[in-house]
C-alpha positions in Angstrom: -33.4 -245.0 -2.4 -33.7 -245.9 1.3 -31.1 -245.9 4.0 -31.7 -247.9 7.2 -29.9 -247.9 10.5 -30.6 -250.6 13.2 -29.6 -249.0 16.5 -29.3 -250.7 19.8 -30.3 -248.0 22.2 -27.9 -247.4 25.1 -30.9 -246.5 27.4 -34.5 -245.5 27.3 -34.7 -241.7 27.6 -37.9 -239.7 27.8 -38.3 -236.1 26.8 -39.0 -235.4 30.4 -35.6 -236.7 31.5 -33.8 -235.1 28.5 -35.1 -231.7 29.4 -34.2 -231.8 33.1 -30.6 -233.3 32.9 -27.7 -231.2 34.0 -25.5 -230.3 31.0 -22.7 -232.7 32.1 -25.0 -235.6 32.3 -26.7 -234.7 29.1 -23.3 -234.5 27.3 -22.6 -238.1 28.5 -26.0 -239.4 27.4 -25.6 -237.7 24.0 -22.2 -239.3 23.6 -23.7 -242.8 24.3 -26.4 -242.2 21.6 -23.7 -241.0 19.1 -21.7 -244.2 19.7 -24.9 -246.3 19.2 -25.4 -244.6 15.8 -21.8 -245.2 14.9 -22.1 -248.9 15.8 -25.5 -249.3 14.1 -26.0 -251.9 11.3 -26.6 -250.1 8.1 -28.1 -250.9 4.7 -29.2 -249.2 1.6 -28.2 -246.0 0.0 -28.5 -242.5 1.5 -30.9 -240.4 -0.6 -30.1 -236.8 -1.6 -31.7 -234.2 0.6 -34.4 -233.3 1.3 -35.3 -236.4 3.2 -37.9 -237.8 5.6 -36.9 -239.9 8.6 -39.0 -242.5 10.3 -38.0 -243.7 13.8 -39.5 -247.1 14.7 -38.8 -247.9 18.4 -39.0 -251.3 19.9 -38.8 -250.7 23.7 -38.2 -253.1 26.5 -39.9 -252.5 29.9 -42.3 -249.8 30.8 -44.3 -248.1 28.1 -43.7 -244.6 26.9 -45.9 -242.0 25.2 -44.9 -241.2 21.6 -44.1 -237.6 22.4 -41.7 -238.8 25.1 -39.7 -240.6 22.4 -38.3 -237.2 21.3 -35.9 -237.5 24.2 -34.2 -240.3 22.1 -34.9 -238.9 18.7 -32.9 -235.7 19.2 -29.6 -237.4 20.2 -30.1 -240.1 17.5 -30.6 -237.4 14.8 -27.6 -235.5 16.1 -25.6 -238.7 15.9 -26.6 -239.2 12.2 -25.3 -235.7 11.5 -22.2 -236.2 13.6 -21.5 -239.4 11.5 -21.8 -237.3 8.3 -24.7 -239.3 7.0 -26.7 -236.0 6.8 -25.1 -232.6 6.4 -27.5 -231.1 9.0 -30.8 -231.8 10.7 -32.4 -228.4 9.8 -35.8 -228.3 8.1 -34.3 -227.7 4.7 -32.7 -231.2 4.9 -35.1 -233.2 7.1 -38.5 -232.2 5.9 -40.5 -234.8 7.7 -40.1 -236.9 10.8 -42.4 -239.7 11.9 -42.4 -242.1 14.9 -43.8 -245.5 15.7 -43.6 -247.6 18.7 -44.0 -251.3 19.7 -42.9 -253.6 22.5 -39.4 -255.1 22.0 -39.4 -258.8 21.1 -39.6 -261.4 23.8 -35.9 -262.1 23.4 -35.2 -258.6 24.8 -36.4 -259.8 28.3 -33.1 -261.5 28.8 -30.9 -258.7 27.5 -33.2 -255.8 28.5 -32.3 -254.1 25.2 -34.4 -251.6 23.3 -34.0 -250.8 19.6 -34.7 -248.2 17.0 -34.8 -248.7 13.3 -34.2 -245.4 11.5 -35.4 -245.2 7.9 -34.3 -242.3 5.7 -36.1 -241.9 2.4 -36.4 -239.1 -0.2 -38.9 -236.4 0.7 -41.7 -235.7 -1.7 -41.4 -238.8 -3.9 -44.3 -241.2 -3.9 -43.4 -244.7 -2.7 -44.8 -247.3 -5.1 -47.0 -249.8 -3.4 -48.5 -253.0 -4.8 -51.8 -254.2 -3.5 -53.0 -257.7 -4.0 
């Protein structure tokens, strides 16, 4: 079982920015990310906890370090909980979290949009792969 969300990011937000925002501005930013999760295209079936979450970012514009992506991971994960897709984001439920990053597609130059594909899979079960 795999559950996937295709999120159009409301903005690029680094961990550096996230950690320095005043709480009023941070509340506004979090609300934008929650709304982005709510509007996300979804597919698949939500696995029973515990789960692992993979965040694949496709960002437009200036590059970011992987660790700075956590400025966006936190409000996205909170949005998943707020939507009721996961009961909580504590370590008993989300056992593993991974990140990957690439440039947004060329078509993003016109729209200046960045994206995140969030894939939620069961934790601890081996994925079967076929090699040719």
